[in-house]
N, C-alpha and C positions, 0 to 999 in steps of 0.2 A: 851641322857639317860633320862628316865622319873624320875621325883621326886616321893617321896612317895605319896604326895597328888595327883599327876597326875595319878599314878598307881591305887590308891584307887578309884578315880573318874571313871577311865576306867573300873575297875573290878566291881564297884557298878552298872554301867550301864549294863554290861554284866550279872551280877547276877540278876538284876531286870528283864531283858528280859527272862533269864532262868526260874526264879521263876514264872513269869506270864505264860510262856508257859506250865510249869509243872502243875500249878494250873488249867489252862483252860483244859488241857488234863485230869487231875484227875477228875474234875467236869463233864466233858463230859462222861467219863467212868462210873462215879457214877450215872449219870442220866440214862444211858442205863441200868445199873444194877437194879436200882430202878423200872424202867419201866417193866423189866422182872419179878421182884418180885411181883409187883402189878398184872401183868398178870397171874402169877402162882397162886396167892391167889384167883382169881376169881372163880374157880371151887370149891375150898374148901368152900368159903363163900356161894355159891349157894346150895351146899349139906347141909351145916349146917342150912341155912335158911329154906330149904324145910322140913327138919326133925323137926325143931322147930315148924314150922307152922302146921305140921301134928299132933303134940302132945300137943301143947299149943295154947294160944291165940296170936294174932299178936302183942299185946302190950308188950309181953315179948321178942320179937325178938331182940330188941335193946340191952337189957342187955346180952342176950346170945352171940351176936356177939362181944360185947365189952369185954366180959370175954375171948374170944378166940384171939382177935386181938386188936392192938392199932391203933386207927383211928385219923387222923388229921381232917377228915370231914366224917360225916355219915348222910344220909338223907333216911328215909323210908316213902314211900307214898303209899296210896291205890289208885289204878288206877282210881277209881271212883271219887277221889278228896280229900279225907281226908288225913291229914299229921299226921303220927304216931310219927316220930322222926326227929329232926333237930339239929344235933350236929356239932360243929366246935371248934377246938382248937385254941384259940387266942394267945397263947404264942409262936407260931412258929416264927422263924426269917426270914430275907430276903433270906439267903442262902438256907434254907430248901425250901422256896417257889420257889426259882430259879431252883433247881435240881429235885424237885418232879414232877412225871408224872401227866397227866391229870386224873381227877376222872373217875372211871369206873361205869357202870350201869349194874344191874342184874334185869331181870323181871321174876317173878314166876307167870306164867299164871294161874296155878291151883288155886292160892289163890289171884290173882289180886293184887300182891304186886310188887312195884318197889323200888329197893335198889340202891342208888348212894353213892359211898364211895371213900375215898382216905386214904391210909394207912399212918401212922405217921412214917417218916424216920428220925426223929431228932437225934437218937443215931448214925445211920450210917453217917449222914452228920457231926455230931460233931467229930466222929472218923477221918473221912477223913480230916476235917479242922485242927485237931490237927497234923495229919501227914504232911499236907502242911506247917503249921507253923514251925514244926521241920525241915522240908526240907529247908525252907527259912533261918532259923537261921543258919543251918549247912552251907548253901551256903555262907552266909555273913561272917561267921567265916573263912571258907576256903579261900574266896577271900581276906579278910583282911590279913590273915596270909601269903598268897602267895605274896601279894603286899609288905609286910614287908620283907619277905625273898628275893624277887627279888631285891628290893631296896638295901638291905644290901649287897647282892652279887655283884651287879653292882657297888655300891659305893666302895667296897673293890678293885674291879678290876680297876676302874678309879683312885682311890687313888694311886694304884701302878703305873699306867701310869703317873699320875701327879708328883709323886716322881721321876720317871725316867726322865721325861721331865725337872724337876727342876734340877736334878743332872747333866743332860747333858748340860743344859743352863749354870749352874754354872761352869761347866768344860770349856764351850766355853768362858765365860767371864773371868774366872780365871783358866787358864790351869795349873798353878803351884800348885794349891791346890789339894791334894789327895782326891779321892772319896772313901767314906765308903761303906761297904757291906750292902745290904738290901735284906733279903730273899724274900720279897714280890715283888721285882722288876723283871719284865720279860724283857729279852733282845729282842728288836724288831729292826731288821736291817732297815726296812722302816723308823722307827722313827729316827734312827741315821742319815739316809740320809736326812730326812727332817730337822733335827736340824743342819746338816752341811750347808744346804741351808740358814737356819735362821742365822747362824753365818756369812755367806757371806753378807746377807742382812743387818745385824747389822753393819758390818764394812762399808758397803756402806752408810748406814744412818748416821753413825758417820762422815764420810767424807763430806756428803752433809750438815749435821748440822754445821760443821765447816765452810764450804763455805758460808752457809746462814748467820751465825753469823758474818762472816767477811763482807759480803755484807750489813748487817743491821747496823753495828757499825763502818765501815771504809769507808772513802771517797776515791774513786778510783784514782783520779788524783794525790793527794799529799800523800796518804797513811796515813793521819792523822785520828784520831777518828772523827766521824761526829756528827751532832746535837743530834741524839738519844743517843749516848754514852755520850755526854756532859751532857744532862739532867740526865741520869742514874748515872753518876759519882757524880754529885752534890747531888742527893738524897741519894745515898748509902754511899759515902765516906765522905760527909760533914755533912749532916743532921742526919745520923744514925750511924756515926762512931766517936769514941772518939779520933782517931789518929790525926784528923784535927780539931783544935779548931777555927782557924781563918785563914785569908790569903787575897790574892789580886786577883781580876778578872780583866783581861785586854781584851778589844775587839779592834782588829786591823782591820780597814776597808780599803780595797784596793780602792783607790779613782779613779783610771784610768781604771778599768776593762771594764766598759760599753763603754768608748771612744775607747779603744783599740779594742774591739770586733767590734765596728761599723766601725772604720777606717782601721784597719790592719787585721781584721779577728779573728775568734775564736782560730785558732792555735796560733797566737801571744798572745791572751788573756790567753791561757793555759800556755804558757811559762812564762808570767808575774806572774801568780799565783804561779807557781812552784818556781820561783826565790824568791818571798816573803816568801814562805813556808820554803825554805832552809835557808834564813836569820834568820827567827824566830827559826828554829830548832837549829841552831848553838848557838844563843844567849841564848836559854832556857836551854841548857846543863849545864850552869854555876850555875843553881839553883836546889837544891835537891828537888825531888818530883814534879817538874813542869810538867804539862800536856798540850799538844797542841790539839786543835780541829778546824776543819773547819765547822762552823755552818751554813753557807749558801754560795752562790756563791762568795760573796765579803768580807765576815767577817770571821776572825779567832779569837778564844778565847784561852787565856792562863790562867790557874789556877796555882798560886804559893802558896802552902799551908804553914801555920805557918810562914808567912813573913809579915813584916810591910809595910805600904804604901811607906814609905821613901826608903826602900830597893828595892821595886819593881820599883820605879821610875828610878833606875839605869839601870834596864832591858829596860825600855821604852826609856831612853836616848840612849842606845846602838842601839836599833832598829832605832831610828831617824837618828843616824849617818850613819848606814849602808844603810838606805833608801835613804839618800842624795847621797851617793856614787853610789848606783844603778841608781838613777835618772840621775846623770851626765853621766854615761856610756851608759845609754839606751836612752838618749835624750827625757825623759818624762817630762811632766809638774809637776807631783808629783807622789808619790808612795802609801803612806798609812798614815793614822792618827790613833792614839791610845787613848782610854779612859780607865782610871783606876778607880777602886772602891774597897774599903776595905769591907770584909765580915766576918761575924761570923755565928754561928748556928741559930741565930734569924732572919737572913735576908732571905726572900723568893727569889727564883731565878728570878722571873719576875721583882721584884723591882731592883735587881742588874743589870739586862740587861738594864732597863730603865735609870738607873743612868750612866752606862757606855756609853750608846748611847748619853746621854746629854754631857758627857765628850768629845766624838768624835765631836759633833756639836761645842763645844767651841774650840777644837783643830783646826778644819778646818778654823776658822776665825782668827787664830793667825799667823801661818806661815806654809810653806810647810812641810809635813812629821812630824808635831809636835805632842805632846801628851798633855793630860790634866788629872790631878787627881781630880775626883769629890768627894770632901770632904763634901760638903753640902748635907746631905741626906734628908733634909726637902724640897728640891727643888721640889719633886714630889707632895707635898701637897699644894704648893703655886702656884696660878695662875699668880701672878705678879712678882715672883722672878725667873722665868725660865731663868737662865743665858745664857744657850746655845742658846735658841731661841732669846733672846735679842741681843746677839752678831750677830747672823745671820740677824736679822732685820736691825741692823745698817749697816752691810756689804752690804745687798741687796739695802737698801736706798742709800748708797754711790755709788753703781754701777749705779743706776737709775739717781741720781742727776748729777753725773760727766760723765755719758755715757762711763764708762770703759768697752768697749766691742770690741772684735775683730771678724771679720767675715772671715771664711774659706769657700771654695767651693769644693765639690767632684762631679765630672761630672758623668753623666749616659751615657754610650755609646750605641747609637741606633744599633739595629741589621740590619737595612737596611735604605736606603736613605729616604724612605717614612715615617719613624717614627719620630715624634716630641718629642725629649728628652730634658732634661734640667740638670742643675747642682744644687745639693742640698746645701743650705747654712747651715753651722755649726757654731753656736755662741759659743764664749769663753769669759768668764768674768774674770776681774782682780780685785784684792783687792787694798787697798790704797798704797801698796808697789809695785804695778804693777806686782804682781805675779799672776799666773793663779789659779783661784779657781776651785775646782772639779765641773765639769759641772753638773753631775747627782745630787750631793748633793745640788748645788745651785738651780737647778730647783725644787727639792723635797722640799726644805725649802721655796722657793717662793710660791709653792702651799700651804704649811702648814700655812704660814704667810699672805696669801691673797694678795700676790704681783705678782702673775703669769700674770695677765692681763697687768699690767704695764710693766713687763719684755717682754711679747710678742709685745707690742706696741714699745718698745725700739728696738727690733730686726727688726721689719718692717720698722720703721723710718730710722734706720741705713742702712738697705739694699737699700731702695729707694734712700737715699742720695748717697750711694756708686755708684749705677747704673747711677744716673744722673751726678755725679762728674766725673766719669771715662768713661762716654758715652758708657756704656755696653748694647746697645740696640740690638746687633746682636744675642743674645741668651737668653734663659729663665732661671729663677732661682726658686728653690723651697724653701719655708720657712715653718718650722714646727710650728704648732699652737697647744696649749694644748686643751684638751677636755673641760676644764672649761671655757676657753676663748671664744670658739665659741658659748657657750650657754649664754653669757653675752649680754644682749640687748643693753646696752650702747656701748659696743665694736663693735657690728655689725653696729650701726649707724655711729660711728667714722670711721671704716674701709671703709665703702661705700663712705663717703664724702672724705676721704683721697685718695682713688683710683680714684675717679672722677676728682680730681685735678691733677692727674698724667696720662694723656691719653697715654703718650709714655711708661710709666713703667708698668701700670696695665696689658696690654696684655702679658707682659713678666714674670709675677709672677704666680707661681703654689703653692698653699697652701696645705701642707701635714697634714692630720688629721688621727689619728688611727681609725681603724674599731670600736674598743670599744667606742671611744669618740663619734662617730656618732650615735651609738646605744642608747646612754643614753637619748637622746631626739630627736626622728626622725623628729618631726615637726620643731623644731628649726634648726636642721641640714639641712633640705630641704630649709628653708629660707636662711640660710647662703650660701649654694651652688648656689641657684638661684641668690642671690645678686652678687656673684663672677662672674657668667656667664653674668650678665647684664653689669658689668663694663669691661668685656673682659678677666678676669683672669680665671685660671683653678684650678681644685681640684684633689688631689691624696689621695686615701684611702690607708694608709700604714699599715703594719703588717697584711695584709689581710690573712685570713685562720685561725686565732686564735679563732675568735668568731664563732657564728652559723648563720651569716647573710645569708639570701637567695638572689638569684639574682633578685627576684622581687623587693627587697628593693633597689638594685642598679639601676634597670630599672627606678624606681620612682625618685631616687636622681640624676641619670645621672652624675656620676663622669667622669672625663677625663682619669684618670689613676688609676690602682690598683697596689700596690707594695707588692708582696708576702712576707710573713714573712720569716725570715732567716732559720727557722726550715725546710722549704720546699726546700730551695735552697742549703743548706749545704750538701755536698757529694751527690748531685743530680745525678752525673754520676754513682753512685753505687746503689742508692735506686730506685728500680723499682716501688715501691708503690707510692713514691712521683712523679716519672716521669708520671705515669698514672694520678694521681690527677691533676698535673700541666697542662698536655695536655688537660684535660677536662676543667679546669678553663680558659685556653687560648681560647679554642673553644667557650665557652659560652660568655666570655668577648668580643671577636671579633664580635659576633653576635649582641652585644649591642653597638658596636663602642667604646669600652673601650680598651685602651692600657694596656698591662701587663708588669710590670717591675720586676726585680729580684735584691735583695740586698745581701750583704755579699758574693759576688762571689770572691773566693780566688785562684782558680786554672784554668788552661787552659782547663782541662777536664770538669769542671763545666760549663765554658762559652760555650764550643762547644755543650754540652748536652742541655743547655738552648736554644741555637740558633736552634737546631734541633726540639725543642718543640715549636718553633715559638714565643718565648718570645720576646717582642718588644725592650727591653733595659736591660742592665746589669750595676750594680754598685757594687763596692767593691775594696778591696786593690789591686787585680790583675788588675782591669780595670784602676784605677788611684787613687793616694793618694790625700788627701785634700791639697789645696794650698790657699794662700791668695787671697781674692776676688779682 
């Protein structure tokens, strides 16, 4: 529907075109009429001029003609050359000049007189101009009025439609509410049919919205709220709600998830997470208003509102006891550690998470499955009083000084006899009580506290010693090296000298480095790989496929193995896209004389699929569990 302004503009354009057409037509007709009048007056002027010249002198001819006619222009000349009259009306306007005909000439041979004249048509032109202006004004008035009436009419009709649509939608949304009578509403069957379809669409959208909300705020595996819900809960329920004035935030970190995923597979990792979630759920039921969240793969958050730190510690103690029981029944090295921190409305969420994380770091250095209440909130502002980091520093230094390390090995099974495979060495670290430290946390804190190079040296030294002491020269062993270590110049010099002193062991070692680690400094990575090849060792690029590395990069670096990331091998028997990608990678790698390995192989179907894709070796819980070196 046109708006009033749109109708007015449209009608104005039409009115202007109509007015111009009528004006041009009127002026054309007027011009023809004036030409005819001028033509008709020619004979009268000739007769009058002849009669005047016969009775009087030629000088009086002009006055005689001007008494009888109104001229715009009048010239009377003697043919011999004398000019008797030269009259011209200078007050005529442009329109008069536009429609006036050409001047006429009359020659009276008997008196040798030439008359050139143009009648004055100002009155006729003025009359026609007035008529045209009246017509234009009438047209404009008519068009404006018609636009207003049309808009009013259509508005009334569409208002009726809108009221009917609103009434029908209200009835759809609230079927129990009675509909009132409206005389302006017209019953339209097609409209009712459309509204019925809208009703079905609304119901579908409501269902989809509920599903999306559940996906956005719930974690699929445990059914707990996720990190999005955690942040929203803190902002809405704590910062902006008077019901919760204070409380305690607990972060529980599952210490063995990465190890279980690596050794036993992701299915066992999921079972482990579900078991921890069930323990936390039962314990949290004892506290009114407690909310549980899974904020990342290994961390759970518990918010206990309007509770003091001392009371929340009872919840943490209960968790520790149940984690100990679960550890015993599951034969795990540990289960989880918990950090507690008190909060009120003045505490930002980021600060609370940092404090809770510090509490976890402290708890990990105390005993298995322990907890720690982080009461010192000034710790984040101090660079020298970081209690959690200090404890980890002491623990890591203790491991390095006393060589508290155990080596396990998980073998890679070759797909055929021609493939050179090896066993991956897995390091485990012990605290002063000979209890297993969480490996992932230990490595992360070693990176953070600048101890990772020393840790990697300890692993290498221990592996070389074990191979020599047990005379394990009949097979090869893989050792994981951190990205930071391979880019350390002093480490490269140390490793080359150390391997040169071990001519029997060096050819049996395969160093595993992540694809991401190699990409950080390509020049240093190439130097590291070239050095390993000089001393007879080999190199594996693990977690391959996560980055965007090109095969030109590998052609230049010349690794011996690439180990595909677990995301490509997990459920490979069902994932056609990963099968195609992996087959392509195998083909390209073999052209460069690079062996392709697969990790986290957990089922027979996955193993058979990988063998059909010509993968050179498989590693995982299905192939073989880690065992002592």
